[in-house]
C-alpha positions, -999 to +999 in steps of 0.1 A: -206-085-339-187-069-311-198-073-275-202-043-254-196-042-218-217-026-191-198+000-172-198-024-141-183-052-160-156-026-173-147-015-139-147-054-128-124-061-157-102-037-148-101-038-106-103-064-080-109-050-043-092-064-014-117-083+012-109-051+036-120-027+007-148-048+002-160-047+036-154-012+040-178-003+011-203-024+027-197-009+059-200+028+046-237+020+034-245+009+071-230+045+087-249+063+060-281+043+064-278+051+102-269+087+094-300+092+071-321+082+096-308+103+126-308+133+100-342+127+090-353+127+127-334+160+130-355+174+100-387+165+121-376+174+154-365+211+142-399+218+125-383+217+092-402+189+073-417+214+050-386+238+049-385+226+011-424+231+002-424+210-027-403+180-043-384+172-062-377+212-065-373+227-033-397+252-044-419+259-072-391+282-089-360+266-074-340+238-074-326+246-039-332+264-010-335+300-011-330+330+016-369+334+023-369+298+035-341+306+063-327+278+085-356+252+080-353+254+044-313+248+051-321+222+071-346+201+050-324+207+017-292+194+037-309+164+043-320+158+007-286+163-002-273+137+022-293+111+002-266+117-027-240+110-002-257+075+009-262+069-029-224+072-034-218+047-005-242+022-020-225+028-053-191+020-038-206-010-024-223-022-056-190-016-075-168-032-049-193-065-051-195-066-084-157-064-090-147-091-065-130-124-080-149-145-084-178-130-089-205-132-061-236-127-078-256-130-041-233-103-026-241-081-058-280-085-056-280-076-020-259-044-029-282-036-056-313-041-035-298-011-016-299+009-044-333+001-052-344+010-015-328+042-014-345+055-047-379+042-033-373+059-001-365+094-019-397+089-036-415+082-003-399+113+014-413+134-015-449+119-013-445+130+026-437+166+014-462+167-011-487+152+013-481+179+036-464+156+062-490+129+064-482+108+096-489+075+076-463+086+049-439+098+070-440+066+092-434+047+058-405+068+053-390+059+084-396+020+084-384+018+048-353+036+061-348+005+086-353-015+056-324-003+041-306-005+073-311-039+073-302-046+040-269-030+046-261-050+076-268-084+058-247-070+030-218-059+053-221-093+070-219-113+037-188-097+029-174-115+056-182-147+047-182-171+018-207-184-005-216-219+008-247-228+019-252-217+057-245-238+087-263-234+120-241-228+149-266-234+178-299-256+179-328-250+160-349-238+192-325-206+197-326-196+158-364-199+163-358-174+193-337-151+176-365-147+147-388-140+174-365-111+186-365-098+150-405-099+145-406-085+180-383-055+173-402-049+139-431-047+158-414-023+183-404+001+153-439+004+137-455+010+171-428+035+176-441+053+144-474+053+160-461+073+188-442+103+167-474+101+144-497+110+172-470+131+192-460+166+194-431+167+172-451+169+137-421+179+115-437+217+108-450+247+127-478+247+103-510+224+111-499+189+105-524+159+104-515+136+132-527+098+140-561+097+154-552+084+185-539+098+222-499+097+219-495+086+255-517+054+250-492+047+217-463+054+242-477+031+268-483+001+241-449+011+225-432+007+260-449-028+264-438-041+230-399-029+243-403-049+275-412-079+251-379-074+233-360-068+263-374-102+280-368-122+247-331-108+248-327-115+284-337-151+276-315-154+244-286-143+267-291-176+291-297-199+265-267-190+247-248-197+280-268-230+284-260-245+248-225-235+251-228-210+220-197-196+202-181-167+219-187-140+194-224-149+195-226-145+230-208-110+226-235-101+204-263-109+229-246-090+256-243-060+229-281-063+224-285-063+257-266-029+266-281-012+237-312-021+250-311-008+285-297+023+273-327+028+250-350+020+276-336+045+300-335+075+272-374+064+264-384+069+299-365+099+307-378+117+275-415+104+282-413+119+315-396+150+307-421+159+277-401+145+248-375+171+245-359+172+211-324+162+218-337+132+238-359+122+211-328+124+184-310+103+207-337+077+209-338+075+171-302+071+169-303+041+199-333+025+179-310+021+145-282+007+169-309-017+186-321-030+151-284-034+140-274-054+171-306-074+165-296-083+130-259-089+141-273-112+169-297-136+143-270-134+115-239-148+142-264-181+146-252-193+112-220-195+094-211-195+057-173-209+054-152-192+027-143-216+001-111-222-011-114-219-047-090-206-074-094-173-086-109-170-121-119-139-142-152-123-133-182-131-156-194-102-177-229-090-173-252-099-203-237-079-230-250-055-255-242-064-290-240-040-322-231-051-355-201-037-372 
């Protein structure tokens, strides 16, 4: 019997990434996750959502865009191609995590979770096209992209930690407040899709179905949820000083407040200027940065010390066996 190693196990056998390389691999997945959200918004804001009118092909006869589809076809097809760049970044993170010595099984699992989220969201994007940009599937596509961003941020954070059980750095009530901020931010993102799904930027120049409510009412409810997140973030900023939290945690709280102020200003300006495309795109970018800031703050409230252990060879994946 001869053990046949998987390709990942073969790479891990011959290569060990430095901690810096591992962190850069995970960070590349974070950056590409933000970029895919922003460019996806650009597809909608330019009315190119049906630039490729089917999926997985661009047309019924062609895998790629055709001259007849014009600039909208190029924009939509370009966003599809960017998914491959995102997949490459996630693949790099998987390989780097799997090749780390000693093998960090938990880190490898979170890296693989990014891969499955990319694949599932690509399918959901295809369903959005096939359904004629149904606002509910488009909203799900956006929220799935933010789920990917969350896992990418967690993976990036884990590359800078050890595998010991997490230890709290602040009292329990403060950690509960951070969870309240996370939950309120998720609600804020969900309500944001209700504004998009009922607003004027439908994603295509043709008749596209909209969510069955007035977009101004949705915008007002979205604004209320934003004020809730702001109030919780301000409370966190004060509480962290009262409990003498570590400096890096207080900086994360400050960063969150800065992003929230910027996001709030852009949000109100775009509302009163009839949602111009450029400001909506900036609003989407800031929403990603806000989500990252919320997650980094929550993750900074605990620590996983790096354990001093001697290096050992990576354990191979479950081998395939063939008779010889």
